C-alpha positions, 0 to 999 in steps of 0.5 A, spaced: 612 660 185 613 665 180 620 667 183 622 660 182 622 659 175 628 654 171 629 655 164 630 649 159 632 650 151 630 645 147 636 642 142 631 644 136 634 651 137 634 657 142 628 660 140 623 654 144 624 655 151 621 650 155 620 654 163 619 649 169 617 650 177 619 645 182 615 644 187 609 639 190 603 638 185 598 634 183 595 633 176 589 629 175 592 622 174 600 624 179 604 628 184 609 632 180 615 635 182 615 640 176 610 644 173 612 645 166 609 651 165 607 652 157 604 658 158 609 662 153 609 656 148 602 655 147 601 663 146 606 667 143 606 667 136 613 666 134 614 660 140 609 656 138 610 657 130 618 655 132 615 648 136 610 647 130 616 648 125 620 643 129 614 638 129 613 638 122 620 637 120 621 630 124 615 627 119 616 623 114 614 627 107 609 621 106 605 622 112 598 624 110 594 629 115 587 631 115 586 634 121 589 636 127 586 635 134 589 639 139 589 639 147 591 642 153 590 649 149 594 648 143 590 650 138 595 657 136 601 651 135 596 646 132 595 652 127 602 653 125 603 646 124 598 645 119 600 652 116 607 648 115 604 642 113 601 645 107 607 649 105 611 643 105 606 640 101 604 634 106 599 630 102 592 631 105 585 627 103 581 633 103 577 636 098 579 643 099 587 641 100 588 645 108 588 641 115 583 641 120 584 644 126 580 642 132 578 641 139 575 637 142 569 638 148 569 635 154 561 634 157 558 635 164 561 626 165 567 629 163 567 625 157 570 628 150 566 628 145 565 632 138 560 636 136 555 633 130 558 639 125 565 637 127 565 629 126 566 630 118 573 633 119 574 626 125 571 621 120 575 617 116 581 623 117 588 622 118 590 625 125 596 629 129 594 628 137 597 635 139 598 635 147 601 640 150 604 635 156 603 628 157 606 625 164 602 618 165 599 618 157 592 617 160 590 624 156 592 621 149 589 614 152 583 618 152 583 622 146 585 616 141 579 612 144 575 618 142 578 620 136 578 612 135 569 613 136 568 618 131 572 614 125 578 617 125 585 614 125 591 617 129 597 617 125 602 622 129 602 624 136 605 630 138 607 632 145 610 639 147 613 635 153 612 627 155 615 623 160 613 617 155 616 616 149 611 610 146 604 609 147 599 603 144 604 601 139 604 609 137 611 613 138 610 620 142 614 626 138 616 631 144 621 638 144 622 636 150 623 630 155 624 628 162 632 628 160 631 635 159 629 637 166 634 634 171 630 630 176 623 631 174 619 625 177 612 624 177 609 619 182 602 615 183 598 619 189 599 614 195 607 613 193 608 621 192 614 623 197 612 629 199 605 627 201 609 622 205 613 627 209 607 632 210 609 637 205 602 641 202 601 642 194 604 648 192 598 648 186 593 643 182 595 643 176 593 641 168 594 642 161 591 649 161 595 652 168 596 651 176 592 653 181 595 656 187 592 652 194 
């Protein structure tokens, strides 16, 4: 797989590079023909900082952000996003005038939860939801339901790569879309043409990475 990596450069800058591998992959919600590899963008300091800056530049200056909720291992990007927000003097309602960067937990029933010690970072807060990838929007919906349950208000949704541009009345801000990856397709498992042609899966994938089969 690794020798098939393709690179796509963001319009926001050549230092933001999306790496994608063509093949037959399964997520928890769909089958896709590209694995979008976020490893570098999430773990390399300079790339994560560039992604964060590109997102914050799109925010209206009056955007109030108290908390960034990070999914898919996007905490490094989230931390740099918080730094950019503070540097740009974006308003927030926190007494300490700094932005929370938090991650939910999944319990044994695969339910998304925040422990009691983190609820104060969610309840009554203006939240940015940050994800690495969004294919069907189900993870976004689950995350929004969780944040709403704990009393938070989602103000912005940011996904580094997204196959959708809007969900539940919210715009999904993305650095890369399916237009940047020629031929990208997502299918319901029952309608997957690769499966119909009996082509084996290359890997199981999620926001954290892939596991070859």
